[in-house]
C-alpha positions as CSV (number, residue, x, y, z in Angstrom):
1,M,121.3,74.1,152.2
2,P,118.2,76.4,151.7
3,K,115.1,74.7,150.6
4,L,113.5,75.5,147.2
5,G,110.5,77.1,148.8
6,S,112.6,79.4,150.8
7,F,114.4,80.6,147.6
8,K,111.0,81.3,146.0
9,L,110.1,83.5,148.9
10,I,113.3,85.6,148.7
11,R,113.7,85.6,144.9
12,P,111.6,88.8,144.4
13,L,113.8,90.6,147.0
14,L,116.9,89.4,145.2
15,I,115.6,90.6,141.9
16,S,114.6,94.0,143.4
17,L,118.1,94.3,144.9
18,F,119.7,93.5,141.6
19,W,117.9,96.2,139.7
20,T,118.4,98.7,142.4
21,I,122.2,98.1,142.2
22,F,122.0,98.1,138.4
23,F,120.2,101.5,138.2
24,A,122.6,103.0,140.8
25,A,125.6,101.8,138.8
26,H,124.3,103.2,135.5
27,I,123.2,106.5,137.0
28,G,126.7,106.9,138.3
29,A,128.1,106.3,134.8
30,I,125.5,108.4,133.0
31,K,126.1,111.4,135.3
32,N,129.4,111.8,133.5
33,F,127.4,112.6,130.4
34,H,126.2,116.0,129.5
35,F,123.4,116.8,127.1
36,K,123.0,119.8,124.9
37,E,120.1,122.2,125.2
38,A,117.5,121.6,122.5
39,P,116.1,124.5,120.6
40,K,112.7,125.8,121.5
41,F,109.9,124.8,119.2
42,Y,106.8,127.0,118.8
43,N,103.2,126.3,118.0
44,S,101.9,127.1,114.6
45,P,99.2,129.9,114.4
46,T,96.4,127.4,114.1
47,C,97.2,125.6,117.4
48,P,94.5,125.7,120.1
49,S,95.6,127.3,123.4
50,L,96.4,125.2,126.4
51,H,94.4,125.8,129.5
52,Y,93.8,123.8,132.7
53,S,91.1,121.2,132.5
54,S,91.0,120.9,136.3
55,T,91.1,123.6,139.1
56,D,93.1,121.4,141.5
57,T,96.0,120.3,139.2
58,N,98.6,121.8,137.0
59,I,99.1,118.6,135.0
60,C,95.9,118.2,133.0
61,F,95.2,120.6,130.2
62,E,92.5,120.7,127.5
63,N,93.9,120.5,124.0
64,A,97.1,118.7,125.2
65,V,98.8,115.9,123.6
66,N,99.7,113.5,126.5
67,I,102.7,111.2,126.0
68,A,103.8,108.6,128.5
69,M,107.4,107.1,128.5
70,T,109.5,105.3,131.0
71,L,112.7,107.0,132.1
72,D,115.9,105.5,133.5
73,A,119.6,106.1,133.3
74,H,120.4,103.2,131.0
75,Y,118.1,104.5,128.2
76,L,118.3,108.2,129.0
77,R,120.2,109.1,125.9
78,G,117.5,107.4,123.8
79,S,114.8,109.1,125.7
80,M,116.3,112.5,125.1
81,A,116.5,111.8,121.3
82,A,112.8,110.6,121.3
83,I,111.6,113.8,123.1
84,L,113.5,116.0,120.6
85,S,112.1,114.1,117.6
86,V,108.5,114.5,119.0
87,L,108.9,118.2,119.5
88,Q,110.7,118.9,116.3
89,H,108.0,117.3,114.1
90,S,105.0,118.5,116.1
91,S,102.8,121.2,114.6
92,C,101.8,122.2,118.2
93,P,104.9,121.4,120.3
94,E,103.9,123.7,123.1
95,N,100.8,121.5,123.6
96,V,102.8,118.3,124.1
97,I,102.8,117.1,127.8
98,F,105.2,114.4,128.8
99,H,104.5,111.9,131.6
100,F,107.6,110.0,132.6
101,V,107.6,106.9,134.8
102,A,110.8,106.3,136.6
103,S,111.8,103.6,139.1
104,S,111.5,104.8,142.7
105,S,115.1,103.7,143.2
106,S,116.4,106.1,140.5
107,D,117.8,109.5,141.2
108,S,114.7,111.6,140.4
109,N,116.6,114.9,141.0
110,Y,119.2,114.0,138.4
111,L,116.5,113.0,135.9
112,N,114.5,116.2,136.5
113,Q,117.5,118.4,136.2
114,T,118.7,116.8,133.1
115,L,115.4,117.2,131.3
116,A,115.0,120.7,132.5
117,N,118.4,121.7,131.3
118,S,118.0,120.3,127.8
119,F,114.3,121.2,127.4
120,P,113.8,124.4,129.6
121,Y,110.2,124.9,128.2
122,L,109.0,121.3,128.3
123,H,105.8,120.4,130.2
124,F,106.6,117.2,132.1
125,T,106.1,115.3,135.3
126,I,108.0,112.3,136.6
127,Y,106.0,109.7,138.5
128,P,107.8,107.2,140.8
129,F,107.2,103.5,140.1
130,Q,107.6,101.1,142.9
131,D,109.5,98.1,141.6
132,S,108.0,96.0,144.4
133,A,104.6,96.3,142.8
134,V,105.7,94.0,140.0
135,V,109.0,92.3,140.9
136,G,107.2,89.2,142.4
137,L,105.2,88.8,139.2
138,I,108.2,88.8,136.7
139,S,109.2,85.5,135.2
140,T,112.6,85.1,133.5
141,S,112.6,85.6,129.8
142,I,115.0,85.1,126.9
143,R,116.9,88.3,127.6
144,A,117.7,89.7,131.1
145,A,116.9,93.3,129.9
146,L,113.3,92.2,129.4
147,D,113.0,91.4,133.1
148,C,113.6,94.9,134.3
149,P,110.6,96.0,136.5
150,L,110.3,99.3,134.7
151,N,109.4,97.4,131.5
152,Y,106.1,96.6,133.2
153,A,105.3,100.1,134.2
154,R,103.1,100.5,131.1
155,N,100.7,98.0,132.8
156,Y,100.1,100.6,135.5
157,L,99.8,103.9,133.6
158,A,96.1,104.2,134.4
159,D,97.0,104.1,138.1
160,L,100.1,106.3,138.0
161,L,98.7,109.1,135.9
162,P,96.1,111.5,137.2
163,G,92.5,110.5,136.6
164,C,91.9,113.7,134.6
165,I,94.1,112.3,131.8
166,Q,91.8,110.3,129.5
167,K,94.0,109.5,126.5
168,V,97.7,109.0,126.2
169,V,100.3,107.8,123.7
170,Y,102.8,105.4,125.1
171,L,106.2,105.5,123.5
172,D,109.4,103.4,124.1
173,S,112.7,105.2,124.6
174,D,114.5,103.7,121.6
175,L,112.6,105.4,118.8
176,V,112.3,108.7,116.9
177,L,109.4,110.3,115.2
178,V,109.6,111.9,111.8
179,D,106.0,113.0,111.6
180,D,103.5,115.0,113.7
181,I,102.4,113.0,116.7
182,A,99.0,114.7,116.7
183,K,98.1,112.4,113.7
184,L,98.8,109.4,115.9
185,V,96.8,110.8,118.8
186,A,93.9,111.3,116.5
187,T,93.6,107.5,115.9
188,P,89.9,106.7,116.2
189,L,89.1,104.2,118.9
190,G,85.4,103.8,118.3
191,E,82.9,103.5,121.1
192,E,84.5,100.7,123.1
193,I,88.1,100.0,122.1
194,V,90.7,100.6,124.8
195,L,94.0,100.5,122.8
196,A,95.3,101.2,119.3
197,A,98.5,100.0,117.7
198,P,99.9,98.8,114.4
199,E,99.0,95.1,114.0
200,Y,101.2,92.5,112.2
201,C,98.9,89.6,111.2
202,N,101.5,87.9,109.0
203,A,103.6,87.1,112.1
204,N,103.2,83.5,113.5
205,F,101.1,84.3,116.5
206,T,101.4,80.9,118.0
207,T,105.1,81.3,118.6
208,Y,104.5,84.0,121.3
209,F,103.2,81.3,123.7
210,T,104.5,77.9,124.8
211,P,103.2,74.5,123.8
212,T,101.8,74.3,127.3
213,F,99.5,77.2,126.6
214,W,98.2,75.7,123.4
215,S,97.6,72.4,125.0
216,Y,95.0,73.7,127.4
217,P,91.6,74.7,125.9
218,S,90.8,76.7,129.0
219,L,93.8,78.9,128.1
220,Y,93.8,79.2,124.3
221,L,90.1,79.7,124.2
222,T,90.7,83.2,125.6
223,F,91.1,84.1,121.9
224,A,87.7,82.7,121.0
225,N,85.7,85.1,118.9
226,R,88.9,87.1,118.3
227,K,91.3,87.2,115.4
228,P,94.5,87.8,117.4
229,C,97.5,89.4,115.7
230,Y,100.9,90.4,117.1
231,F,101.4,94.1,117.9
232,N,104.4,95.8,119.4
233,T,103.7,97.5,122.8
234,G,106.4,100.2,122.2
235,V,103.9,102.4,120.4
236,M,100.3,102.5,121.7
237,V,97.4,104.9,121.9
238,I,95.5,104.1,125.1
239,D,92.1,105.3,126.4
240,L,93.0,105.4,130.1
241,E,89.4,106.1,131.2
242,R,88.2,102.9,129.5
243,W,91.2,101.1,130.9
244,R,90.3,102.1,134.4
245,T,86.6,101.2,133.9
246,G,87.5,97.8,132.6
247,D,90.2,97.2,135.2
248,Y,92.6,96.0,132.6
249,T,95.6,96.2,135.0
250,T,94.1,93.4,137.0
251,K,93.5,91.4,133.8
252,I,97.2,91.6,132.9
253,I,98.3,90.8,136.4
254,E,96.1,87.7,136.4
255,W,98.0,86.3,133.4
256,M,101.3,87.1,134.9
257,E,100.3,85.2,138.1
258,L,99.4,82.2,136.0
259,Q,102.7,82.5,134.2
260,K,104.4,82.1,137.6
261,R,102.6,78.8,138.1
262,M,102.8,77.3,134.6
263,R,105.1,78.8,132.0
264,I,102.8,79.9,129.1
265,Y,105.1,82.4,127.3
266,E,108.8,83.4,127.1
267,L,108.9,87.1,126.1
268,G,108.7,89.4,129.2
269,S,106.0,92.0,129.3
270,L,104.6,91.6,125.8
271,P,102.5,88.4,126.0
272,P,100.1,89.6,128.8
273,F,99.2,92.5,126.5
274,L,98.6,90.1,123.7
275,L,96.4,87.8,125.9
276,V,94.3,90.7,127.0
277,F,94.1,92.9,123.8
278,A,95.1,91.0,120.7
279,G,92.3,90.8,118.2
280,N,90.5,93.6,119.9
281,I,92.5,96.8,119.2
282,A,92.0,99.7,116.8
283,P,94.3,99.6,113.8
284,V,97.1,102.0,113.2
285,D,99.1,102.3,110.0
286,H,102.4,100.4,110.0
287,K,104.3,103.6,109.3
288,W,103.8,104.5,113.0
289,N,106.0,101.7,114.2
290,Q,108.8,100.7,111.9
291,H,110.1,98.4,114.6
292,G,112.8,95.8,114.8
293,L,115.6,98.2,113.8
294,G,117.7,97.1,116.8
295,G,118.4,94.0,114.8
296,D,118.3,90.3,115.4
297,N,118.0,89.5,119.1
298,F,120.5,86.7,119.0
299,R,123.1,87.8,116.4
300,G,122.7,91.5,116.3
301,L,122.2,91.6,112.6
302,C,121.1,94.9,111.0
303,R,117.5,95.3,109.8
304,D,116.0,97.2,106.9
305,L,112.9,99.3,106.9
306,H,109.6,97.6,106.2
307,P,108.1,98.5,102.8
308,G,106.0,101.7,102.7
309,P,106.0,105.2,104.3
310,V,107.7,106.0,107.6
311,S,106.4,108.1,110.5
312,L,108.3,106.5,113.4
313,L,111.5,104.5,113.5
314,H,111.8,102.0,116.4
315,W,115.1,100.3,117.4
316,S,113.4,97.5,119.2
317,G,115.5,94.4,119.6
318,K,118.9,93.9,121.1
319,G,121.0,96.6,119.4
320,K,120.6,100.3,120.2
321,P,121.8,103.0,117.8
322,W,123.8,105.0,120.4
323,V,125.7,101.9,121.5
324,R,126.6,100.9,117.9
325,L,127.5,104.5,116.9
326,D,129.8,104.8,120.0
327,A,131.4,101.5,119.0
328,S,131.9,102.7,115.4
329,R,129.9,99.7,114.3
330,P,126.6,101.3,113.2
331,C,123.9,99.8,111.1
332,P,123.0,101.9,108.1
333,L,119.7,103.1,109.6
334,D,121.4,104.3,112.8
335,A,122.4,107.4,110.8
336,L,118.7,108.3,110.9
337,W,118.8,108.4,114.8
338,A,122.1,110.3,115.1
339,P,120.7,113.8,114.3
340,Y,118.5,113.6,117.4
341,D,121.3,112.7,119.7
342,L,121.7,115.4,122.3
343,L,124.8,114.0,124.0
344,Q,127.4,116.6,124.5
345,T,130.7,115.3,123.2
346,P,133.8,116.0,125.3
347,Y,135.5,117.9,122.6
348,V,134.6,120.7,120.2
349,L,135.3,120.4,116.6
350,E,137.0,123.5,115.2
351,S,136.3,124.7,111.7
C-alpha cells in the first residue's frame, strides 16, 4: 500500500492530469458548437485614436481599455456573451483590448479561431498558463469547480501580461455588462492602492476563514490596522505596475503555501486575495458587480438583484444561465443574459 507521503508527492500530478483530461473532454464537446458572428461596433467621434505605446510590441496601445479574462472550453459560451456585452455598451469599442489567459493544455488554435470568427475586428491575445505553476498549491474546497488551476491565473496576470500594460480590468466569464466599461476603468486608485472592487462590508467576514485561522494571533493580526470587508474577485481593476513593484503574486502564494500546511480557509482562490488586499482596496460602486446570480451554491436557488442601479450582472455561484436555459429551467434573471448568447442553434426559425 502506498505511503501517505508518497501520495502527497504525486497528488499535484494527479490533479494536473485530471484537469488536462477534463479540458480535453469539454473541448471535444464544445467543438460541436458554432457561434454566430457578432456585429461590428464603432467608436464614437469623441474617442481618442489608438496608437502603439511601444515600438517592439503590437499589444500595448495608448488610450486602450485593457481587459483580462480566462478562457476555456467549459465557459466559452459565457466568455463570448461577456465580450459581446462589453463591446455593445462601450462608447469606444475599437479601443478595447482583450487579454485572454488559457490553460496550456487547451486547444489554443480552436479558441483563437472561434474568437476570430465571431469577432473579426477584435483586438485580442491569448496567453498560455502553465497549470503546473499552481497545481501543487491548490487545496480542495467546497466545490470541485473551484479547484480548477485556471481559477488561479488571476494571481499571475502581472507576470503573464506584457510589462507595458499598467492597468487592467479583470472580468469573470459568467457576467455581462450593461454599461460603458470605460467608467469602471476610470476608477481612481489614489497614489498607492493596487486594486479596486466593490466591497460588501455587511457580509460576515469571519466566515471566510476557519476557526484555526482565528485562533492564531500571528495569522489574524494580518488584518491589524485594516477594516477588512469581503469583495468578489470576479470584477477587479488592477494596477499591474504597482502589483509588480509590491510582488503581490508572492504574497498570495505564501498564503496558499500556508493553507497546504494548516487549513485556514475553505473557498478556493478567493481567501488569499482577501488576506492580501481586504481593507486596503479602492471602492467601486456596487452596481459594477451584481453578483450571486448563479444562485445558492448548495440548492441552486434563484437570486434577485441587489437594491440599486445595475451596470454589471454576474452569475457567480453554482448555476450558470446558459445551462439553465438549455435545461428549460431558467431563473428569471437569466433572461437578461440570453440576448448576448452567440451560440448558433442547430435550426433556423422560419417566419
